DOLO-121842 format. One line per 8 residues: number of its first residue (from 1); for each residue z, y, x of C-alpha. Coordinates in nm, 2 decimals. Layout:
BEGIN
NUM) Z Y X ~ ...
***
This chain:
BEGIN
1) 2.65 -0.42 -6.71 ~ 2.88 -0.25 -6.96 ~ 2.75 -0.13 -7.30 ~ 2.66 0.24 -7.30 ~ 2.80 0.30 -7.65 ~ 3.16 0.39 -7.71 ~ 3.37 0.12 -7.88 ~ 3.68 0.21 -8.07
9) 4.00 0.02 -8.15 ~ 4.29 0.14 -8.35 ~ 4.65 0.01 -8.34 ~ 4.92 0.12 -8.59 ~ 5.26 0.14 -8.43 ~ 5.60 0.30 -8.49 ~ 5.77 0.06 -8.73 ~ 5.97 0.22 -9.01
17) 6.20 0.02 -9.24 ~ 6.10 0.05 -9.61 ~ 6.42 0.24 -9.70 ~ 6.32 0.51 -9.45 ~ 5.94 0.50 -9.53 ~ 5.92 0.59 -9.90 ~ 5.91 0.97 -9.86 ~ 5.67 0.94 -9.56
25) 5.44 0.71 -9.75 ~ 5.44 0.94 -10.05 ~ 5.34 1.24 -9.83 ~ 5.08 1.02 -9.65 ~ 5.27 1.05 -9.32 ~ 5.30 0.67 -9.29 ~ 5.07 0.37 -9.33 ~ 5.17 0.04 -9.50
33) 5.02 -0.29 -9.40 ~ 5.15 -0.62 -9.54 ~ 5.48 -0.46 -9.65 ~ 5.54 -0.30 -9.31 ~ 5.52 0.08 -9.26 ~ 5.40 0.26 -8.95 ~ 5.41 0.63 -8.86 ~ 5.16 0.64 -8.57
41) 4.81 0.53 -8.47 ~ 4.69 0.46 -8.11 ~ 4.32 0.52 -8.07 ~ 4.16 0.33 -7.78 ~ 3.81 0.41 -7.65 ~ 3.61 0.18 -7.43 ~ 3.29 0.30 -7.26 ~ 3.11 0.19 -6.95
49) 3.41 -0.02 -6.84 ~ 3.65 0.27 -6.87 ~ 3.93 0.27 -7.13 ~ 4.11 0.58 -7.26 ~ 4.40 0.60 -7.51 ~ 4.55 0.86 -7.73 ~ 4.83 0.85 -7.99 ~ 4.84 1.04 -8.32
57) 5.07 1.08 -8.63 ~ 4.92 0.89 -8.92 ~ 4.84 1.19 -9.13 ~ 4.68 1.37 -8.84 ~ 4.46 1.07 -8.76 ~ 4.34 1.01 -9.11 ~ 4.29 1.38 -9.20 ~ 4.13 1.50 -8.88
65) 4.05 1.24 -8.61 ~ 3.83 1.01 -8.81 ~ 3.63 1.28 -8.98 ~ 3.25 1.27 -8.90 ~ 3.29 0.95 -8.70 ~ 3.14 0.66 -8.88 ~ 3.27 0.39 -8.65 ~ 3.63 0.52 -8.68
73) 3.59 0.55 -9.06 ~ 3.49 0.19 -9.08 ~ 3.79 0.08 -8.87 ~ 4.03 0.29 -9.07 ~ 3.89 0.14 -9.39 ~ 3.94 -0.21 -9.26 ~ 4.29 -0.12 -9.17 ~ 4.39 0.00 -9.51
81) 4.17 -0.22 -9.73 ~ 4.30 -0.57 -9.70 ~ 4.31 -0.67 -10.07 ~ 4.04 -0.94 -10.01 ~ 4.19 -1.11 -9.71 ~ 4.35 -1.45 -9.72 ~ 4.71 -1.34 -9.78 ~ 4.60 -1.14 -10.08
89) 4.34 -1.36 -10.24 ~ 4.42 -1.73 -10.16 ~ 4.49 -1.98 -10.44 ~ 4.78 -2.15 -10.27 ~ 5.06 -1.88 -10.28 ~ 5.17 -1.56 -10.44 ~ 4.99 -1.24 -10.33 ~ 5.09 -1.12 -9.98
97) 5.36 -1.39 -9.94 ~ 5.48 -1.46 -9.59 ~ 5.36 -1.81 -9.51 ~ 5.50 -2.08 -9.28 ~ 5.28 -2.35 -9.14 ~ 5.50 -2.63 -9.01 ~ 5.38 -2.83 -8.70 ~ 5.34 -3.20 -8.74
105) 5.18 -3.36 -8.43 ~ 5.07 -3.72 -8.46 ~ 5.03 -3.74 -8.09 ~ 5.21 -3.91 -7.79 ~ 5.17 -3.61 -7.56 ~ 5.22 -3.28 -7.74 ~ 5.43 -3.04 -7.52 ~ 5.73 -3.02 -7.76
113) 5.73 -3.31 -8.01 ~ 5.49 -3.57 -7.86 ~ 5.58 -3.92 -7.98 ~ 5.82 -3.80 -8.26 ~ 5.59 -3.88 -8.55 ~ 5.35 -4.15 -8.45 ~ 5.45 -4.39 -8.73 ~ 5.37 -4.31 -9.09
121) 5.73 -4.34 -9.21 ~ 5.85 -4.10 -8.95 ~ 5.57 -3.84 -9.01 ~ 5.62 -3.85 -9.38 ~ 6.00 -3.80 -9.35 ~ 5.94 -3.51 -9.11 ~ 5.68 -3.35 -9.35 ~ 5.91 -3.39 -9.65
129) 6.20 -3.23 -9.46 ~ 5.97 -2.94 -9.35 ~ 5.86 -2.88 -9.71 ~ 6.23 -2.88 -9.83 ~ 6.31 -2.63 -9.56 ~ 6.05 -2.39 -9.68 ~ 5.71 -2.48 -9.52 ~ 5.41 -2.37 -9.72
137) 5.17 -2.59 -9.54 ~ 5.21 -2.89 -9.32 ~ 4.98 -2.84 -9.02 ~ 4.88 -3.18 -8.90 ~ 4.72 -3.25 -8.55 ~ 4.60 -3.56 -8.39 ~ 4.51 -3.42 -8.05 ~ 4.73 -3.23 -7.81
145) 4.57 -2.91 -7.69 ~ 4.84 -2.80 -7.44 ~ 4.72 -2.69 -7.10 ~ 4.57 -2.98 -6.91 ~ 4.59 -3.23 -7.20 ~ 4.34 -3.51 -7.21 ~ 4.06 -3.50 -7.47 ~ 4.09 -3.74 -7.76
153) 3.78 -3.90 -7.92 ~ 3.72 -3.78 -8.28 ~ 3.74 -4.14 -8.41 ~ 4.09 -4.19 -8.25 ~ 4.20 -3.85 -8.37 ~ 4.10 -3.94 -8.73 ~ 4.28 -4.28 -8.71 ~ 4.60 -4.09 -8.62
161) 4.59 -3.82 -8.89 ~ 4.42 -3.97 -9.20 ~ 4.71 -4.20 -9.31 ~ 4.96 -3.91 -9.33 ~ 4.70 -3.67 -9.48 ~ 4.63 -3.92 -9.76 ~ 5.00 -3.98 -9.83 ~ 5.09 -3.61 -9.83
169) 4.79 -3.53 -10.04 ~ 4.89 -3.79 -10.30 ~ 5.23 -3.62 -10.32 ~ 5.07 -3.27 -10.37 ~ 5.16 -3.13 -10.03 ~ 4.95 -2.84 -9.91 ~ 4.79 -2.94 -9.58 ~ 4.63 -2.77 -9.28
177) 4.44 -2.98 -9.04 ~ 4.45 -2.89 -8.67 ~ 4.12 -3.02 -8.53 ~ 3.81 -2.89 -8.34 ~ 3.59 -3.19 -8.44 ~ 3.36 -3.17 -8.74 ~ 3.38 -3.54 -8.83 ~ 3.76 -3.52 -8.84
185) 3.74 -3.20 -9.05 ~ 3.52 -3.37 -9.31 ~ 3.73 -3.69 -9.33 ~ 4.04 -3.47 -9.37 ~ 3.89 -3.25 -9.64 ~ 3.78 -3.56 -9.83 ~ 4.13 -3.69 -9.81 ~ 4.30 -3.37 -9.94
193) 4.32 -3.11 -9.66 ~ 4.33 -2.75 -9.78 ~ 4.28 -2.55 -9.46 ~ 4.11 -2.61 -9.12 ~ 4.29 -2.49 -8.81 ~ 4.04 -2.49 -8.51 ~ 4.17 -2.38 -8.17 ~ 3.81 -2.35 -8.05
201) 3.72 -2.10 -8.33 ~ 3.43 -2.34 -8.43 ~ 3.29 -2.34 -8.08 ~ 3.37 -2.69 -7.98 ~ 3.14 -2.86 -8.23 ~ 2.83 -2.70 -8.36 ~ 2.85 -2.89 -8.69 ~ 3.19 -2.75 -8.78
209) 3.06 -2.43 -8.94 ~ 2.85 -2.64 -9.19 ~ 3.16 -2.84 -9.28 ~ 3.37 -2.53 -9.35 ~ 3.08 -2.38 -9.55 ~ 3.01 -2.70 -9.74 ~ 3.37 -2.74 -9.86 ~ 3.44 -2.36 -9.90
217) 3.78 -2.38 -9.73 ~ 3.98 -2.13 -9.53 ~ 3.94 -2.16 -9.15 ~ 4.18 -2.04 -8.88 ~ 3.99 -1.90 -8.58 ~ 4.19 -1.91 -8.26 ~ 4.12 -1.75 -7.92 ~ 4.10 -1.99 -7.63
225) 3.88 -1.94 -7.32 ~ 3.71 -2.27 -7.24 ~ 3.89 -2.59 -7.33 ~ 4.25 -2.72 -7.30 ~ 4.15 -2.87 -6.97 ~ 4.00 -2.55 -6.83 ~ 4.16 -2.26 -7.01 ~ 4.43 -2.17 -6.76
233) 4.15 -2.13 -6.50 ~ 3.97 -1.88 -6.72 ~ 4.24 -1.63 -6.79 ~ 4.09 -1.35 -6.57 ~ 4.09 -1.06 -6.81 ~ 4.04 -0.69 -6.74 ~ 4.22 -0.61 -7.07 ~ 4.35 -0.92 -7.24
241) 4.42 -0.75 -7.58 ~ 4.07 -0.59 -7.61 ~ 3.89 -0.91 -7.49 ~ 4.08 -1.13 -7.74 ~ 3.99 -0.87 -8.01 ~ 3.63 -0.87 -7.91 ~ 3.62 -1.25 -7.92 ~ 3.77 -1.27 -8.26
249) 3.54 -1.00 -8.39 ~ 3.24 -1.20 -8.27 ~ 3.37 -1.52 -8.43 ~ 3.42 -1.34 -8.76 ~ 3.07 -1.21 -8.75 ~ 2.94 -1.56 -8.67 ~ 3.12 -1.70 -8.97 ~ 3.01 -1.43 -9.21
257) 2.65 -1.47 -9.09 ~ 2.68 -1.83 -9.18 ~ 2.80 -1.77 -9.53 ~ 3.18 -1.79 -9.48 ~ 3.36 -1.52 -9.68 ~ 3.61 -1.30 -9.50 ~ 3.89 -1.40 -9.75 ~ 3.86 -1.75 -9.60
265) 3.91 -1.63 -9.24 ~ 4.25 -1.63 -9.06 ~ 4.26 -1.51 -8.70 ~ 4.50 -1.63 -8.43 ~ 4.52 -1.46 -8.08 ~ 4.61 -1.79 -7.92 ~ 4.95 -1.73 -7.75 ~ 4.97 -1.96 -7.45
273) 4.61 -2.07 -7.47 ~ 4.45 -1.94 -7.15 ~ 4.70 -1.66 -7.10 ~ 4.98 -1.62 -6.84 ~ 5.32 -1.48 -6.91 ~ 5.22 -1.11 -6.88 ~ 4.91 -1.16 -7.09 ~ 5.11 -1.33 -7.37
281) 5.36 -1.05 -7.37 ~ 5.08 -0.78 -7.37 ~ 4.93 -0.95 -7.68 ~ 5.27 -0.98 -7.86 ~ 5.34 -0.61 -7.80 ~ 5.00 -0.52 -7.95 ~ 4.95 -0.76 -8.24 ~ 4.89 -0.48 -8.49
289) 4.56 -0.39 -8.33 ~ 4.41 -0.70 -8.50 ~ 4.47 -0.56 -8.85 ~ 4.15 -0.36 -8.82 ~ 3.95 -0.68 -8.82 ~ 4.05 -0.70 -9.19 ~ 4.16 -1.07 -9.17 ~ 4.50 -1.22 -9.21
297) 4.67 -1.30 -8.88 ~ 4.84 -1.62 -8.78 ~ 5.08 -1.64 -8.49 ~ 5.18 -1.96 -8.31 ~ 5.46 -1.88 -8.06 ~ 5.70 -2.16 -8.15 ~ 5.88 -2.31 -7.84 ~ 5.60 -2.17 -7.61
305) 5.64 -2.16 -7.23 ~ 5.66 -1.78 -7.22 ~ 6.01 -1.80 -7.38 ~ 6.12 -2.02 -7.10 ~ 5.99 -1.76 -6.85 ~ 6.24 -1.52 -7.00 ~ 6.53 -1.74 -7.10 ~ 6.50 -2.01 -6.82
313) 6.52 -2.28 -7.09 ~ 6.31 -2.57 -6.98 ~ 6.37 -2.79 -7.29 ~ 6.11 -2.68 -7.55 ~ 6.34 -2.79 -7.84 ~ 6.60 -2.54 -7.71 ~ 6.38 -2.23 -7.75 ~ 6.47 -2.15 -8.11
321) 6.63 -1.82 -8.03 ~ 6.33 -1.70 -7.84 ~ 6.10 -1.82 -8.11 ~ 6.28 -1.63 -8.38 ~ 6.30 -1.31 -8.16 ~ 5.92 -1.31 -8.11 ~ 5.86 -1.40 -8.47 ~ 6.05 -1.09 -8.59
329) 5.86 -0.87 -8.34 ~ 5.54 -1.00 -8.51 ~ 5.68 -0.94 -8.86 ~ 5.75 -0.58 -8.75 ~ 5.38 -0.55 -8.68 ~ 5.27 -0.69 -9.01 ~ 5.20 -1.05 -8.91 ~ 5.29 -1.28 -9.21
337) 5.16 -1.62 -9.12 ~ 5.37 -1.82 -8.87 ~ 5.31 -2.17 -8.73 ~ 5.65 -2.31 -8.63 ~ 5.85 -2.63 -8.55 ~ 6.19 -2.52 -8.67 ~ 6.11 -2.44 -9.03 ~ 6.46 -2.40 -9.18
345) 6.59 -2.16 -8.91 ~ 6.27 -1.95 -8.89 ~ 6.25 -1.94 -9.27 ~ 6.60 -1.80 -9.29 ~ 6.52 -1.54 -9.03 ~ 6.21 -1.43 -9.22 ~ 6.40 -1.40 -9.55 ~ 6.67 -1.19 -9.39
353) 6.42 -0.96 -9.22 ~ 6.23 -0.91 -9.55 ~ 6.54 -0.84 -9.74 ~ 6.67 -0.59 -9.49 ~ 6.32 -0.43 -9.48 ~ 6.30 -0.40 -9.86
***
């Protein structure tokens, strides 16, 4: 059964460079989100399983369309009021700074760099190079979550990640811990972790929410249907963008109902996690819809398989061009947190984009 009430979604689109947007912004004919200006709004309505769409100029939408519609007014307010989200209120970086989370997998079987950093000396040297190249956070993982990967026991995961966490923490590195297990989370936080990155959006382990609340740390909530072992069998969506949106909206409400402040929530649509090529592309082309959830957005597209589907490059380490292309597309939609392998090259691309857009 479908809900009888109409549900609304709004997606800003029509990217305008800053040099072209100043007069439009002054005359309220453009909308600025995370330093990126848009001149149009797509309004999506869903009722009884039916979806309708309409597009409006920004000024027309805000002056006429949302009037006397409380649901739309709330969405519009979320879209333009993001001063309290992670990018604008965290203690780790300058306000609204584009952030790079560099991927450091302490695993033998990750799809791209499995086995590269199993020894402490190697992982520390890799992390040091990532920081020198411009990484804001080192995102450490001890369990591969690629499609079909085998589950790792929390105790084994902790054994893998704790030595490098402790060493990096002693050197004042900022650390994100990629785990879906509450015991690993707590051990990591006690060892100096600053942010938790959970691919299950706190659904894998019921104790995780209490750990995040107890230590008052930011949490990255990612969309993934099922588990790494089952997710590619559960990617039957009627509308992948709206279903991912609904999932993330529900997880935000769950966190807030358990005392987690929205400024500590980062959302990730989960590119490659339970999505086929067309579904990944659909999400990438509609990333700006997630701004109305009023949370900062992270994107992890580095070296992903969808790039190979376009470029025919089977070696994940040779997908840098595709990674940068998709990252710039995300930047043009106001996404400013990026999880990557090739820090130096992506950092350069982001700096050039931001300068050209200034």
